[in-house]
C-alpha positions as CSV (number, residue, x, y, z in Angstrom):
1,M,-56.3,56.2,30.0
2,N,-53.8,58.8,30.7
3,R,-50.6,58.2,32.6
4,T,-51.6,60.2,35.7
5,L,-54.8,58.1,36.1
6,L,-52.8,54.9,35.6
7,A,-50.2,55.9,38.2
8,F,-53.0,56.8,40.6
9,L,-54.8,53.5,40.1
10,A,-51.5,51.5,40.5
11,G,-50.6,53.4,43.7
12,S,-54.1,52.9,45.1
13,L,-53.9,49.2,44.5
14,L,-50.5,48.8,46.0
15,L,-51.0,51.1,49.0
16,P,-52.9,48.5,51.2
17,T,-50.2,45.9,50.4
18,V,-47.4,48.3,51.3
19,A,-49.1,49.4,54.5
20,R,-49.7,45.8,55.5
21,A,-46.1,44.8,54.8
22,Q,-44.9,47.7,56.9
23,S,-47.2,46.7,59.7
24,D,-46.0,43.1,59.5
25,D,-42.4,44.3,59.6
26,A,-43.1,46.5,62.6
27,A,-44.7,43.6,64.5
28,Y,-41.8,41.3,63.6
29,C,-39.2,43.8,64.6
30,A,-41.0,44.3,67.9
31,A,-41.1,40.6,68.5
32,L,-37.3,40.3,67.7
33,T,-36.6,43.3,70.1
34,N,-38.7,41.7,72.9
35,T,-37.0,38.3,72.5
36,Y,-33.5,40.0,72.4
37,R,-34.2,42.1,75.5
38,R,-35.7,39.2,77.4
39,Y,-33.0,36.7,76.8
40,L,-29.8,38.5,75.7
41,G,-30.3,42.2,76.7
42,N,-29.8,41.8,80.4
43,T,-27.2,44.2,81.6
44,A,-28.1,44.1,85.3
45,E,-25.3,43.6,87.8
46,G,-22.8,44.5,85.1
47,K,-22.8,40.9,83.8
48,M,-23.1,41.9,80.1
49,V,-21.9,44.9,78.1
50,P,-24.7,46.4,75.9
51,D,-24.4,45.6,72.2
52,V,-24.2,48.9,70.4
53,S,-25.2,47.4,67.0
54,V,-28.3,45.9,68.6
55,S,-29.2,49.3,70.2
56,I,-28.9,50.9,66.7
57,A,-31.0,48.1,65.2
58,I,-33.7,48.6,67.8
59,D,-33.6,52.3,67.1
60,N,-33.9,51.7,63.4
61,C,-36.9,49.5,64.0
62,Q,-38.6,52.2,66.1
63,K,-37.9,54.7,63.3
64,G,-39.4,52.4,60.7
65,N,-36.1,51.5,59.1
66,F,-37.0,47.8,59.3
67,A,-34.6,46.7,56.5
68,E,-31.7,47.9,58.6
69,G,-32.9,46.8,62.0
70,I,-34.3,43.3,61.3
71,P,-31.2,41.6,59.9
72,V,-29.1,42.7,62.9
73,L,-31.6,41.4,65.4
74,E,-32.1,38.2,63.6
75,K,-28.3,37.6,63.5
76,R,-27.8,38.3,67.2
77,L,-30.6,35.9,68.1
78,R,-29.4,33.2,65.8
79,D,-25.9,33.6,67.1
80,G,-27.4,33.1,70.6
81,R,-29.0,29.9,69.3
82,F,-32.5,31.3,69.7
83,T,-35.4,30.4,67.4
84,L,-36.7,33.5,65.6
85,P,-40.2,34.5,66.3
86,K,-42.8,33.7,63.6
87,R,-43.2,36.3,60.9
88,T,-46.7,37.0,59.8
């Protein structure tokens, strides 16, 4: 087989795996974001100052930059002594 065909076949076999991993990361990032916002993101009545690094992490997740967003959200939740959501 020629190299082009091999590259195509390898890409075709990996594509579903990559797409599923990105989908899993997106769902996990959304779960982290929801947990953070529910328990730690309350800025009502001026009680808490918004965490800029978390805002950037959430923005990264929304843009698909999961590798940059997930670790920040995980750390903030662990620092707050929260159990992280299950990762599928």
